[in-house]
VMD Tcl script that draws the C-alpha trace (Angstrom):
set ca {
  {127.70 150.81 129.27}
  {128.48 147.47 130.95}
  {124.96 146.68 131.21}
  {124.36 147.43 127.40}
  {127.21 145.15 126.61}
  {125.94 142.35 128.68}
  {122.35 142.70 127.16}
  {123.97 142.47 123.65}
  {125.94 139.44 124.52}
  {123.01 137.59 125.90}
  {120.90 138.60 122.95}
  {123.42 137.12 120.58}
  {123.82 133.96 122.73}
  {120.09 133.46 122.65}
  {119.79 134.09 118.95}
  {122.35 131.59 117.96}
  {121.05 128.91 120.36}
  {117.50 129.39 118.99}
  {118.76 129.32 115.50}
  {120.59 125.80 116.06}
  {117.46 124.29 117.82}
  {114.93 125.44 115.49}
  {113.67 124.01 112.25}
  {115.90 126.38 110.30}
  {119.16 124.88 111.60}
  {121.76 123.98 108.95}
  {121.59 120.20 110.18}
  {118.54 119.65 107.91}
  {115.37 117.77 108.21}
  {114.94 113.99 108.26}
  {113.81 112.77 104.86}
  {112.76 109.25 103.83}
  {112.31 107.44 100.48}
  {108.63 107.55 99.32}
  {107.37 104.85 97.04}
  {103.97 105.13 95.27}
  {102.06 103.12 92.82}
  {102.41 99.44 91.65}
  {105.49 97.70 92.55}
  {106.53 96.22 89.19}
  {109.49 93.95 89.21}
  {111.27 92.39 86.26}
  {109.93 88.91 87.13}
  {106.33 90.17 86.74}
  {107.02 92.17 83.52}
  {108.76 89.10 81.90}
  {105.53 86.77 82.55}
  {103.42 89.31 80.33}
  {102.79 88.10 76.90}
  {100.72 89.32 74.11}
  {97.51 87.37 74.02}
  {97.01 86.97 77.66}
  {93.53 87.59 78.96}
  {92.82 90.46 81.35}
  {92.29 87.97 84.19}
  {95.61 86.36 83.57}
  {97.21 89.94 83.70}
  {95.30 90.66 86.98}
  {96.67 87.41 88.50}
  {100.39 88.36 87.45}
  {100.36 92.11 88.00}
  {97.31 92.85 90.30}
  {94.96 95.84 89.75}
  {96.35 98.75 87.43}
  {96.99 102.07 88.93}
  {95.42 103.73 86.01}
  {92.69 102.56 83.87}
  {91.18 105.11 81.21}
  {87.71 105.88 82.31}
  {86.22 106.21 78.71}
  {88.43 103.70 76.93}
  {89.20 100.36 78.84}
  {91.58 99.35 76.30}
  {94.75 100.51 78.15}
  {96.10 99.76 81.76}
  {99.12 101.54 83.25}
  {101.20 100.08 86.30}
  {103.29 102.84 87.37}
  {106.12 102.83 90.11}
  {107.49 106.11 91.48}
  {110.29 106.22 93.99}
  {111.12 109.70 95.33}
  {114.50 108.98 96.96}
  {115.02 111.09 99.94}
  {118.60 112.44 99.25}
  {119.10 111.47 95.51}
  {116.45 111.96 92.65}
  {113.73 109.72 91.54}
  {113.07 106.30 90.06}
  {110.27 105.80 87.78}
  {108.93 102.75 85.93}
  {105.81 102.44 83.69}
  {104.31 99.39 82.10}
  {101.51 100.13 79.66}
  {99.35 97.30 78.48}
  {96.81 97.91 75.44}
  {94.01 95.41 75.01}
  {92.20 94.39 71.89}
  {88.94 93.06 73.18}
  {89.97 90.88 76.23}
  {93.47 90.10 75.03}
  {96.88 91.96 75.51}
  {97.85 93.45 72.22}
  {100.88 95.57 73.10}
  {103.12 96.05 76.09}
  {105.15 99.05 76.59}
  {108.02 99.49 79.16}
  {109.46 102.74 80.40}
  {112.15 102.85 82.86}
  {114.89 100.37 84.19}
  {113.32 96.70 84.74}
  {116.66 95.10 84.80}
  {117.19 95.53 88.43}
  {114.72 95.42 91.51}
  {113.41 98.77 92.76}
  {115.68 100.17 95.39}
  {113.00 99.72 98.20}
  {112.91 96.00 97.48}
  {116.63 95.59 97.51}
  {116.89 97.16 101.06}
  {114.17 95.56 102.94}
  {112.44 92.94 100.63}
  {108.94 93.39 99.41}
  {106.38 93.56 102.41}
  {106.85 93.89 106.16}
  {109.55 91.76 107.87}
  {110.02 90.61 111.44}
  {112.93 91.56 113.63}
  {114.47 88.16 112.56}
  {114.26 89.31 108.90}
  {111.71 86.77 107.95}
  {108.93 88.00 105.55}
  {105.62 88.20 107.27}
  {103.08 88.41 104.48}
  {100.89 91.44 103.76}
  {100.36 94.37 106.13}
  {97.91 92.41 108.07}
  {100.46 89.94 108.72}
  {98.47 87.10 107.07}
  {100.49 84.48 105.23}
  {98.78 82.65 102.25}
  {99.00 79.35 104.05}
  {97.19 80.76 107.00}
  {93.99 81.39 105.13}
}
mol new
graphics top color blue
foreach p $ca { graphics top sphere $p radius 0.5 }
foreach p [lrange $ca 0 end-1] q [lrange $ca 1 end] { graphics top cylinder $p $q radius 0.2 }
display resetview
């Protein structure tokens, strides 16, 4: 009987220990914010005006995330941020062209404040000193 009690105690202890150190623990899993799409800031959106050419739009905004394959009259710039522990943030800027010129600009989402990711760390990689380093290849415009 004493041997049975010791075996049950040992089994219960091992079960609790394995549960705490396994992926099923109640401490949770590390999550991080996931940003996808075109980063669209309010400054970029304010520069857009009806009548701009496609090249002028590309200079301000960069390449669109979505371009209709059969009808090149519409470009969509979409920014989607899945916040790890609190919901999502989405911005969408839709440009409609008539010929080579912007005819209509539609905004969806809150462009009044910078995206959360840009608030925390700035746009682009930074060095430990906090200085912006340029793009992912660490090339500054003045270096090229």
